[in-house]
C-alpha positions in Angstrom: -64.4 74.4 63.7 -63.0 71.6 64.6 -63.7 68.2 64.1 -63.3 64.6 64.9 -64.7 62.0 62.7 -65.8 58.5 64.0 -64.7 55.5 62.4 -68.7 54.7 61.5 -68.6 58.1 59.3 -67.4 57.8 55.5 -63.9 59.0 55.4 -64.2 60.8 52.4 -66.8 62.8 54.1 -63.0 64.4 55.4 -62.4 65.9 52.0 -65.7 67.2 51.8 -65.3 69.5 54.9 -61.9 70.3 54.9 -62.5 72.1 51.4 -64.9 73.8 53.3 -62.4 74.9 55.8 -62.9 72.7 58.9 -59.8 71.0 60.9 -60.9 67.5 60.9 -59.1 64.5 62.0 -60.4 60.9 61.4 -60.6 58.9 64.4 -59.8 55.6 61.9 -56.4 56.9 61.6 -55.7 56.7 65.6 -54.9 53.2 67.3 -58.4 51.6 66.6 -58.2 50.3 70.6 -59.3 53.3 71.2 -62.6 53.3 73.2 -65.7 55.9 73.1 -64.8 57.2 76.4 -61.2 58.2 74.9 -62.0 59.5 71.8 -64.6 61.9 73.6 -62.2 62.8 76.0 -58.9 63.3 73.2 -61.7 65.4 71.4 -62.1 67.9 74.4 -59.3 68.5 74.9 -58.3 69.0 71.2 -61.5 71.2 70.9 -63.1 69.2 68.5 -66.8 68.3 68.2 -67.6 65.0 67.0 -69.7 63.6 64.0 -70.6 59.9 64.3 -73.3 57.4 63.5 -72.8 56.2 67.3 -75.3 56.9 70.7 -72.6 56.1 72.5 -71.2 59.3 72.8 -74.4 60.9 73.4 -75.1 58.3 76.3 -71.5 59.1 77.9 -72.0 62.9 77.8 -75.8 62.9 78.9 -76.1 60.0 81.3 -72.3 60.1 82.7 -72.2 63.8 82.2 -69.0 63.5 79.9 -67.2 67.0 78.6 -67.6 67.2 75.3 -66.8 70.1 72.4 -70.4 69.0 70.7 -71.6 65.7 69.2 -73.4 65.5 65.8 -74.6 61.9 65.0 -75.9 61.4 62.0 -79.2 59.0 61.8 -79.8 57.0 58.4 -77.7 59.8 56.0 -76.3 58.2 53.2 -72.7 58.3 53.3 -72.3 60.6 50.2 -74.6 63.0 52.3 -73.5 63.1 55.6 -71.0 65.9 55.1 -73.6 68.1 53.2 -75.8 67.1 56.4 -73.6 68.3 58.9 -72.4 71.5 56.4 -76.2 72.2 56.5 -76.7 71.7 60.4 -73.7 74.5 60.9 -75.7 77.1 58.0 -78.8 76.3 60.2 -77.9 76.6 63.8 -74.2 77.8 63.5 -71.1 76.2 64.7 -71.3 77.7 68.5 -74.6 76.0 69.1 -73.4 72.9 67.5 -70.0 73.3 69.8 -71.9 73.5 73.0 -75.0 70.7 72.2 -76.0 67.0 71.1 -77.5 67.8 67.3 -79.4 63.9 66.1 -79.9 65.0 62.3 -82.2 62.6 60.4 -83.4 62.8 56.6 -86.0 65.0 57.8 -85.8 66.0 61.4 -82.9 67.6 63.7 -83.0 67.8 67.4 -80.7 69.9 69.2 -80.0 69.0 73.3 -78.3 72.0 74.3 -75.8 71.4 77.2 -74.8 73.3 80.2 
């Protein structure tokens, strides 16, 4: 699975995800002036799911119907646990489901919105 880690995600999470075989790109390494809309479009073209702490990607996908390859939003997850939280979601729900959905993960809850 290919991932794009948004600027708000702890950069060291990329190391843990890469060690598990994921192809990870840090958005922070891209042009810092890039908008969420541009990131979403780029990630879609590259076949990358977005891992973020930000609500804006979900708004772009749901309210504006922007195409995506999956958005996983972490809510109140400690930086050291961000990669583990993502890996738990993949183990429980599968990469295929996540790649077509908007997933919101908190400490005690996981909500999945399957997009058509």
